[in-house]
N, C-alpha and C positions, 0 to 999 in steps of 0.2 A: 966528252957529250956526243961524237961523233957515233960510241957505242952504245949512248942513252938516248939518243931518236933513232938509232935501229931494232935498240929494242922495242922501244915502244910502238913501231912503226910496225914491228912484228904483232907486237898484242892485240894491235887495232884491228889489222888486218885479219885475226882468227875471230873477229865478232862475224864476219863475214858467211865462217863453216862450223859457229859450234858444234857439234852429232847431236846434243838434243835437243835443237833446235831448225835439224835439217830442213823437214817437213811443213816449216813455218814460213812466211815469206816478212821477213820484218826490211821494212822501211826509216831511214830516219827523220823528224817529223821536226826537231830542234838541236840545236850546234850550236857551241861559242867554241874560241882561239883560246887557251889559256898562253900565261905566258910566267915568268919567275919573278914575285916578289918576295925578298931578302925581308927576315920579321928578326931583326939586331934589339928588339926592344922586346919581344917575348910576348908581343899582342895577341899573337896567335898559338892557341894554347898554354897558356899563364893558371885559364880553369876553363871548368865541364862549360861548354856552349852548346847551345841549340841553332842550328840556320837553317828559315827561311828564303831556302831562293824562287824567288817569281820567274815562271818565264811563259812564253805567248809561243804556242804550237801553229804547224803548219796546217799540217795533212790526222785527220782524225783517225783511230783502227780501234779492235777490239782488243787488244790486253798492248800490255808498253813493258817497257824497260830502260834502266837509268846506266850511264857510266857517268862513276866519279873518279879524280882523276887524283893524281901524288908524282907525274912525271914532272913534276921541274923539283920535286922536296928532294933533300938531302940525305934523309932518315924515314922509315917504315912511316906508315899512319894510318893508325885508329880509329873507323869510323861507326858508330852504333845506332844505332834505332832510326834508321831512316823508314821516310813514309810519302809516297806520291799521292796527292790530293786533286781537284778541282779546287781552285781559288777560286774566293765569292768578294771578298774585298778587302784591302789591305794586308794584313798578314793574319787574314781570316780564311780559314779552310769548311769545304765539305767536309762534317767531319760522316756521315753516314755511307760516302765514298771513301772516304780516305783507305786508303790499304796499306801496311808494314811491307817491306821490302828488306829482301830477304836474299842472301851469294849463297847460292851450295847448302840451302837451307836453314842458312845461321842469320841470325840477326843484327851479327857485327863483323866486319871487316876489317884487318889490317893490310891495308896498300905495300907493299913493296915500296923503294927511292926508287925516281924514274917509269913507275907501274904507270895501271888505272885497274879499275873493276867494275866489273859488269852484270848489273844483277841477273836474279835471275827472274822470269816472264812473270807477269803485275796482272794482273786479272782483275782488270778497271781498262772501261771502254771511254775512250779519252772523245771529244769532239773537236774538228776542225777547228781553229782558228780561235783557239779557245786558252784562255788560263790556268795553267796549273801551279800547284808548288813542292817542290821535293824539300821537306823538308828535314834535318841528320843531326846528331850529335858528335860532336870531338870532343870526347872525353882531353880533360889538360894531359900534357905531353910533351914534350921539346918538339920544337915546331920551327927550323933553322931558316929555312926557305919552304914560301908559299906557293902550289899551283893555283891562278885563279884567272878570270879575265878581267881586267884592270875597268873596264871603261862598258858597264851593261846597260846604262840609259832607263835604267826600270828598277826598281828599288825594291829592296831583296831589305829580309830582317834576321834579326840576331836575338839572343834573351840566354839572360843566366840560364846554368843546371839543363838537364836532361829534361825538356817539355815539347818534343818533336811531335807526341798525338795531339797537344792542344787544340781547341778548335783556333785559339786567340789568343798569341800571345800576348802578354802582362811586361807592359811598360817595353815594347821592343828599342832595341836600336836599331838605324836604317842605317846602310848599307846600299853603294849603289855600285858594286864589280858581285863576282861569279866564285866566290872563293867552290874550290875541292868537284865543281860540277861540271861536264864537258859535254855531255846530252844527253837525248831521250828518242829512242827509235820504239815506233809504233808496229802492231803485229796488223795484214792487209789480208784482209779475204779476198781480194784483184791482185792476178798477180802477174796483173800490167803496174801496180803501183811503181812509184819510185822516186829518187828525191835530187834537187838542182842542189849542188853548191855554188853561195854564192861570195867568191874570193877576192880578196883586197882588202885593204886598208882601211884610213878611219870616215873615208865617204859610203864605201858598205857597214861597217861600224856604226854607220847614222849619227854620227856625230854634226850636234850643231841641230838634230831633230831634236821636238819635243817628249821630253822627259815623258816615258808610262803612258806611250800613248803610239806604241807603236809604229811611228812613222817613216822606221829606214828602209829604201827600196826595195829589200827585200821582204820584208813585211806587205809589202801594200803590193808588191809581187803577188805572195802570198794570196792576199787577199782576192787577187783579179781570177789567179790561178780556180779556189774554188765556187769562183762566179759561173764560171764556163767546166758543162759536163763534160768538154772532151778532158778537162785536164785537169779536175779535181784529181785525180787520186796521185798529183804529185806533191813530197813535202819540199817544199825549203831551207839549206843552211846553211844559216849565215858564218863566215869565216873570215871576217874583216877584224882588223885588226890597226888599230891608230897607231901612224906612225909607220907602219912596217916597209917593210922596201923589198925590190924583188933579186937583188943582188948582195946585199949585206943585210945581215941583225943589226937591227936596231931595238924596234920594239916587241922582242921576242925573235925566233928564230926567221929568217929569210925567205920569201915565199919557196922559194927553190929547198933551204932546206923544209919546212914546215909542210909540202909537199903532198906527200905519204900520208902524213900522219889529216891533213884537215880534209884532203880530197880524198887522196885514191881507197882508202879505210873506212869510209863514210860507207851506212846497210844502203843497198840497193840504188846507191847513187847514178845515175844515167847520162848528165849533163851538168856541163860547167862555165858556171861565165868567170871571167877572167879582169876584174876592174883595177889594175894596180901596174904603176910604175913614176906617179906621180912624185912620191917623196924621194925616190932614186933622182929626179929629174933635180927637183928644190933645194934641196941638201948638197949635190954636187955642186951646184952654181952659186953656194950661201957664202958671203965673201966675210962675211962674222962668225961663221961655223961650218970652216970647209970641210965635209966628207969625205966618202970615196969616190973618187972620178969618176962618171958614166957617161957613158955614148950612145948614140939614138940604135947605131948597129949592137953594140953591150944588151938595152934591151928588149931588142927584137931575140937578140938569139937564148935567153930567159923568158923570157915567154913561149918561143918555139919548143923550147923546150917539155917545160910545162905542157904543152900541147902533146907533142909526140910522147912523153910519158901515161895523158891521157888515152891519148885515142889505142895506145899499147892495150887499154885493159876496157876496149869498149864503147868509152866516154864521150859523148860529145860536147863539143869543145867551140862556146862561143868565147869572143875575145869584145873588150866594152871597149867604145874610145873614154882616151879622156877627157875630164869634162877641164873645161879655162881656169887657170890659173893666174893669167895676166892680173897685180894690184895685190895678191898674196903677200904677206912678206920675202918670203922665200924664191916668190918669181923675180927673172929675168929673161934679157931675150936672147941669150944663148939656150936656155932650158925655157924660151916657148918656141924656139925651133928644133929642140929635140922631140919635144908633145907632140910637135906637129908631125913630125917624120914617123913617128911613131905609129901617131893615129893614123897615118895614110898606111903605115903596113898592114894593121889592122883592116883597114876598109876594102884592100884588096888582096890578101894574100891568100894561097889557097891552103895555104898549112891550118887554117882555120875552117869550117862547117858553119860559122857566118858570123856575121858581127852587129852589137847592137848598137846605134848612134847617138849616146848619152854625153856627147860633144853636144852636138846640134841641138839633144833634144835640151839645155841648159844657157847653152848660149846666146848673146843679145843677136836683134838679128839686125844690126846697122853694126856691129861692129865685137865679130866673132872671136877673139880671143879671148873675152870679159863675158862672164855670167849676165846675163834675164836680171832684172832690178830684182822681179820677181822670184826667182831661182835662187840669189846668189842669201847668202845665210849673216852678207857684213862682213865677214874677213877677205872674201874675194877667192875662198874655196874648196871649201862646203858650203851644199846646197843648205837654207833651208827647208820646212816639209813640203812647199810648194815646189822648190827643186827635186824635193827627191819621189814627189810624184811625177813630177814629169819625166822622170827616168822611168820609173815603173810604166809610165803611160805610152813610154815610145817602145816598149818589149814587143815583138810578133809570138804572141803566143804558140803559132803554128810552128814556131822553132821546137817546141817541145810536144808535136805531135811527131814528128819522122823517128 
């Protein structure tokens, strides 16, 4: 697995220095963090299938490129007939502005196991904060393990056969993950355009926010950035994975293991927001399912390692305080003590370029160890839509003009 991660990281890093694009300025407008999905029943690859995956981009551009992934595949993956188009509603696309996607001039690409594929530039102007559809065909083939993002919180679609160019899919099946799709970059005429990576767990992934409404805190941050002329050239990339941990693999590789792939290799990344550790804390204190024990010092070391690695690449790093979790299923007094210690470090350390106080933004004013009633989704761990908005609103946009 370590060799595979190194190979993927090297491949991703090459996106930033492709010779053919040397004169162009590319920034990430949308991204997701993939994980492995075993396919023992051969649900994937049993028959030719069209995928139409809906994503909400952040910053706009005058051209685009897509990134497909087979990072966790055990065999090569062939993908045919890809298209990029504005989404109108449901599975319907704007066919007037639909564009075929090629890879080195070809409409088909075979991606080796453990690798990914970056498309040729696509001549399509994409407005900021718009919904786009990435459609492609996966022909019948053996697929032992799928690479996908498991919690999209966005409805996408599949249909039988090769119909990726259709204006609307006939009797599509709804899906709520993003299989085989990793990212979209846009070309910007503004050489100051850059991207912000939001790096974290399910709270960054948008768990418990309203589906299909883009209420995750990174979405709401992107909306605020676009409304300010000083920051409208910035994209936001959501690299959250539900259940993810800093120090140990859980849902997907640990934050430390996936850091190069999901942060350093992103196109145009200039800023990083880290919101992660609560799963390390919670699972370590769970008496029913005791996971790997961690201390506050362990987590602080992991967070400082990420800051050091980002700084080496000229990226500014902002730590986000961990939101309240008392009352959650895996909360404990010992875990709360660790959360407070980690938050104190985030607020006071000089190893970060600043901090964002999500804890203060979502806590109850009379009992700060718990969510406020408006911020709480009901499970005492994840915010509701109002909580995600409070998080976004607490971010000082001046952090991104430095």
